[in-house]
N, C-alpha and C positions, 0 to 999 in steps of 0.2 A: 392746498389749504386742508386743514384738518376738519373732519366732520364733527358735529356736536355729538355728545354721548348718545348712543342708540339705546333706548329703553324697551325692554320686552316685558310685558305684563301678562300674568295669568292667575287663576285661582286654583287651589289644590286642597283636597281633604286629607288631613294628616294630624295626628296628635302632636302637640307642640314639642314634647320631650323627645319625640322620634323624628322630628323634622331635620333632615340632613341639609345644612346650609352654612354659608360663611357667616351670616349674621341674622339672628332672630330678633324681632322688634316687638316690644310690648310697651304699654303705657301705665303711668302711675299718677294719680291725683295728689296734690299737696295737702288737701284738707280732709282726706279719708284716713281714719285710723287703721293702721295695719295694712297688709297687702290684700289685694282682691284675690278672687279664686284662681285666676290664671297665674298671677305672679307668685301666689303662695304655693301652687303646684310645682312651678318651675324651681322655686327657692328650695323646696324639699329635696329635689333631685340635685341641686347645686350646693348642698350642704350649708344652706343659710347664707350664701354669698350676697344675694340681693338685700336681705334684711341687714346684713353686716354693713354694707355700704351706707344704708339709710341711718343706722344707729351711730355710725361714725360722724354723721353730719355732712358727708361728701355729696349726698344727693337728697334733696328735699321735695322733689316733684314739681318745682316751679316751672312755669312755661318757659320754653327756650333753653332748658337745661337737660342733660342726659348723663347716664352713667353706663359704663361698659364693664361687663364681667365676662369671664371666659369659661367655656364649657368644660375644659379639662378632661374630656372623655366621659363625663357624668351624664351628659345629654348628647344628642346627635349634632346639635349646632356647635360651631366653633366659638361663637361669641353670642352674648345676649346684650342688646342695647335697650335700656329702660329709659323711655322718653318722658320728661315731665309734662304733664297736661294742665298744670295750674289748679285752680279751685274748681271742683266739680260743679258747684252751684252756678258758676259763671261760664261753664262750657257751652260752646256753640258748635255748629258743623265745621266752622273754620278752625276750631281747636284740632279737629281730626286732620284737616288739610295741612295745617302748619306742623303738626307732629310728624306726619308722613314726609313732608318736605325736609324737616330736620334730620330724619332718619336717612333719607336719600343722600343728603349732603354729606353726612357722616360716612356713609357707605363709600362714596366716591373718594373722600379723603383717606379712608383706611385702605382703599383699593380692593374692596371685596368684589367678587364677580356675581354672587347670588345673595339676594336679600329676601328674607321671608318676614312678612308683616302680619301681626295679629293685634294691631291697635284697636280694632273695632270691639274687641272683647271687653275693654275697660268701660265702654259706654253702655253695655247691657242692651236694653231695648229702647233707649231714649230716642234714637233716631231710626228711621227706615234704613235697613241695612244696604239697600241699593244706593241710597243717597250717600251713605257713609263710604261705600266702596268707590263711588264716583269722586268724592272729595279726596280720598286717599290717593287715587290714581292721579288726579290733578296735582296733588302735593308731591308725589314722586317725581313727576316731570319737572316741577318747579324747583325742587331742591337739588336734583341731579344735574341741572343745567349749568354748563360752563361755556363762556364765549372765549375760545382760544384758537380760532381757525387760522390765525396768522402767526401763531407761535411755532417757530421752526425747531427750537431746542426743547426737547421734551424732558425738562428737569423734574416735573412732578410724576412722570411715569403713569399717568392715569390710564385706566382701561378705556377702550373704545365703546364698550357696551356695558349695560347693567341689566341682569336678569332679576326680575322682581316677581314674587308670588304672594298673594293674599291667602292666608291659610286658616283653616278651622277644622275641627274634628267632625263637625256636623255637616253632612253632605247637602242638606237642605239650605243651610246658611251659605255654603260654598257656591251654590247655584245663584243666590242673590248677589254674592260678591262678584261673580262673573258678569252678571247683567250690568252692574254698576260700573265695573272697571272698563267695560267696552266703551261706554260714553265718556268716562273720565279720561281714558287714553286718547280719544279723539280730541277732546278739548285741551288736554295737557300738551299734546304734540303740536296743536295749532298755536298755542301760546309760545312754545319753544321756537316754532317757525317764525312767529312774529318777532320774538326777541332777537333772533339771529339777524333778520333783515334790518331791524332798528339799530342794532349794534354796529352794523357795517358802516364804515366812514364815507364821507362825501365823495372821495375819489373812486369809490367802488360802487356806491348807489347814487346814481343821478336820476332825474325824472324819467329818462328813456329806459334806463335799466330797471327801474321800478315797474314801468309799464310792461317790460318784457317778463318780469316775474309774475305779474298779474295774468298775462297771456298764457304763460306756462302753467299756472295754477288752473286756469279755465280749461286748457287742453287735457289736463289730467282728471277732470271731473265732468261727467256727461251732463250733469244738471246745471253747470255754469257756462255762461257765455261772457265774452269780454270784448269791449270796443275801446279804442284809444284815439283821442284827438291830438294831433300835433299842432305846432304853432300856427301853421297856415289855416288849419281847420278852426282853431280857436279864434283867429282873426275873422274868419268868415262868419262864425257864430256870434261874434260880438262879445266874447268873454274877456272884457277889459280888465277885470280884477286880477286874474291869474297871469295875463299877459304883462301887466304892469310889474308885478312882483318878479317875474322871470326875465325881465328885459335887460338886466345887467349881467347876465351869465351867458357863457357860450353853450352851457347845457340848457337847452330850451325846455320850456314847460310841457307837461303832458296832462291830459284830463282823462282819467281812467274810469271806466264804468264796467262793473261786474254785475251780472243779473242772474238771480237764482229763482226758478219757478218751482215752488214746492206746495203752494196752496191752491193751485187751480184757478180757473177763470172766476172772477167775481170775488175772490178772497181779498182781504186787506193786504195792502202793499206797504212795506216799511222801507224807507230810504235811510241808509247809513252813510253819512258824509264825514270823511276823515281828512284832516289837514296833513299834508305830506310835503313839508319843506325839507328837502334832502340835505341842505345845509343853510343855516341862517346866520349871516354875519351882521344882520341889521340893515344891510344896504348902505345908503349914504348916511343914514342915522346910525352909524356903526356902533356895535357893542364894544364894551371894554375887552381887552385881550384875555384877561383872567377867565379861565374855564370856557372859553369860546369853543374849545374842542367838543364840549358836550352838546353843541348845537347840531351835531349829526343826528341827535335824537328828536329834533323838531319835526321829524316825519312820523312820530309815534302814533298820532291819531289815525293817519291813513293806513299805517301798518296794522293797527288794531282792527280796522275794518277789513283789511285783507285776510288777517288771521281768522276773524269771525266768519267770513264767507267760506273759508276752507272748512271750518268746523261745521257750519250749517249744511254744506253740501255733503260732507261725509256722514253726518247724523241723519240726513234726510228729513229735516225739519219741515213740517207742513205749513209753511208760510211763503209769501213772495217777498223777495228782498232785492233792493238795489244797493250795491256797494259803490259809492261815488267817491273817488279819490283825486282831487285836484292836487297836482304836484309841481313844484317849482324850486329853483335854487335862488336865494336872495343874496346877491353880491353887489358891491359898489363898482361902477365902471362909468365910462363916458356915455353909455346907453341906458343907465339905470333910471328908474322913475325917481322923481324928486319931491321933497316937501314943497307943497304949493300946487302940485299937479292936480288936475281934476280928471277923474277916471269915470267912464261910463261902464257900468257893470252889465252882466248878462241879463239881469232882470229889468234893465232900463234906468235904474236909479243912478244918480251921479254922486261921487264921493270926492271930497277934498282931502288930499293926502297931507297930513300934518306931521307924520312920522313914518318913515319907511320901515321901521322896525315893528310897526303894528301891521305886519303883512299877512298874518294868519287869517284875519277877518276879511282881507281883500280877496283871498282865494276861496274862502269858505262861502262868501256871499254868492259867488258864481255857482258853486256846488249846490247850495240851498235852492237857488232859483231853478237850477236844472232839475232837482228833485221835485219841485212844484210842477214844472212843465211835464214831467213824466207821470204826474197824477199820483204820487205817493200819498197815501192816507196819513201816515205817521212819519215824521222826519226826526232823526236823532243825529246830531253832529258831535264829534269828539276831537279834541285838539289840545295840544300844549299851547294854550292861547295866551295866558297872562302871568307874569311874575306876581301880580297882585293876588292871584288865587293861592299861590304858594305862601305869600305873606299871611293871608287870612287863615288858611287851613293847614299849613305845614306840609309835611311829607307823608301824611297818613290817610288823607281823604281827598277825593276829587270834588270839585264844585259841580253842583247840579242845578240848572236853571231851566225854565220852560214856561209854556203858556197854558198847560193843561194839568190840573191837579191829579187826575187819574193816571196820566202817563208818568208823572213824577213819582207817585206811590208805587207804580209797577216797577220802575227802575230802582227805587229804594228796596223793594222786596228782592229783586234780582241781585242787588248789591249785597244784601244780607246773605243770600244763598251762596254767592260766588266768592265771598270774602274780599271783594274789591269795593271798599267802602266809599260812600258819597255823602255829601252834606248839602242840603238845599240852600240856595242863595237867591235874593231877589233880582229881577231884571225888568221891572215894569216901566210905566210911563215917565216917572221922575228921572230914571236913569236914561231913558230914551231922549229926553230933552237935552241932556248933556252932549248928545251925538249929532245935534242939528248944526248945520253950517250956514253961515251968512251968504255964501256964494255958490253953494251946491246943496243937494238934498241932505247930504250927511257929511260928517267928517270922520276920520278913522281913529281919532282918540278923543277922550273926554278930559276932564280935569284930573288932578293927581289922586283923587279919592275914589274908592270903589271901582277900581279898574276892571276887575273881573265882571262886575255887574253891568258896567257901561258897555263892555265888549259884547256881552250877551245881548244887551238891549239893541246894539247895532245889528247883530245877526238876526234878531227877531223881526227886523224890518223886511226881511227877504223870504219869509215863509208864508206870506198871505194868511189864509185862515186855517192852515193845516195844524194838526196837533204836532207840537215840536218840543224837543228837549235838547239841551246843550250840556255836554260834559267837558269841563275844563280840567285836564289831567296834568297841568303843570305842577310839578312837585312829586307826583306819584308815578311818573313815567319811567323813573330810573332809581336805582340804588347807588348812591355815591360811593358806598363801600359795602363789602359783603356783610350780611347779617347771619344770624344763626340758622336761617331758613334757606338762604340762597346766595348766589354770587353777585358781584357788583355789575353795573351796567343796566341795560334795558330791563324793565319789569314785565313788559308785554301787557300792561294794564289795559283793560277794556275787553279783551278777548273773552274771558270768563263771564264778565258782567253782561255784555251784549248777547252772548250765546245763551246765557240763562234767561235773559229777557225774552228772546225769541222762542226758546223752548217752552217757557211759561205761556206765551201767547198761543202757540200751537196746541198746548195741552188744555187750554181753557175753552177751546171750541168744541 
């Protein structure tokens, strides 16, 4: 199998015109008259090539656009890529991240080996340079990512690695760039790690294989420990939800627990619970055949937790975190759980199964109850849970629900910082009424309206009085086709968001 593209990041003090590189990257806003200081300086050395492209109307600085001009020996760089930043008045830290991602994607396509990035110059002092550098580093990983490990015919001839440097002529700024890129590289590589695991198909990633990946991650990090329950242990513990969902497959379920101790005794403990259905056929309530291959990505929530635990361990974040990943494969067979079955969950509540394709909540309820038992103070679950969330919010934002306004606001702030956007939705008592069963404590589906909200209301029944939030990432877990910023497939959504939240928590103490 081919490895994903290896990214090497560093910062260097050098004048832009003297930077010897395959591609030099600068930014340009669409609503700023004329060129900024950096682009104007380069343009003077390039005999007006940048200004010429703009005057021709071939490049207007709109977000998601770029123009390529060639050094021609006038400067040390072989190429200059001018990336559109959109309107300056609307710029955010995610503008920097996306511009870096676009540049990295272009670099891979053009097959350059060395990329030199000076995007931060266009933003002046609007943002802290360390945060800008972190965002650029995350963007470089995001844009350069390709999932092609099973491609045996190398038609594209892409390079195995990309060397990237953030450059500035001011050595003081270079030091700040270095500080930010170190954190950004950890987060970016963790997201790429998550994307690769999520992209792997069901015949490669089973619950047992995912458990092995978690164990391997823990072995590589001194601050992580990992335990795994197999089907016999799950039966002994009474984890009826995950056992029911996995009952139809020869690939038996696993309950994965990663633990990170970074906050010391008495510190707040956060439980991250991620849905990891390694393949979801819908079970007996089988899905339509069209696009069922995408159901390999139904493990994206659990993979996001795994990627976050990797990032947290490498960053040394001063918090205590449980990474709880219930994993199963949902297939139809003679041993599958059925509509009409009543399941006793780990927390003791009984659930009437009305649809076996509402399986995510059946494994998450065991995970949430486990987080409560481990005395987690804050619990956040993340899952590709409902098509209803995708109907409500499309492919641009995740649904955010919970029982604590402070936690919701903290996650919204982390979403803004990370560029992984969320939108709050309700999940209160009215929605919970929809999940009451006449023959059990709960049923696993409500009526056809507000499916994302009723699903969250169901999960809410398993968190007791703990602070809790639910992220429904259906719709944002993948790119159905390549964008100007990245390739198709898993987005790794949640790794940046959850890591930002935990970093903020550690920094607020």
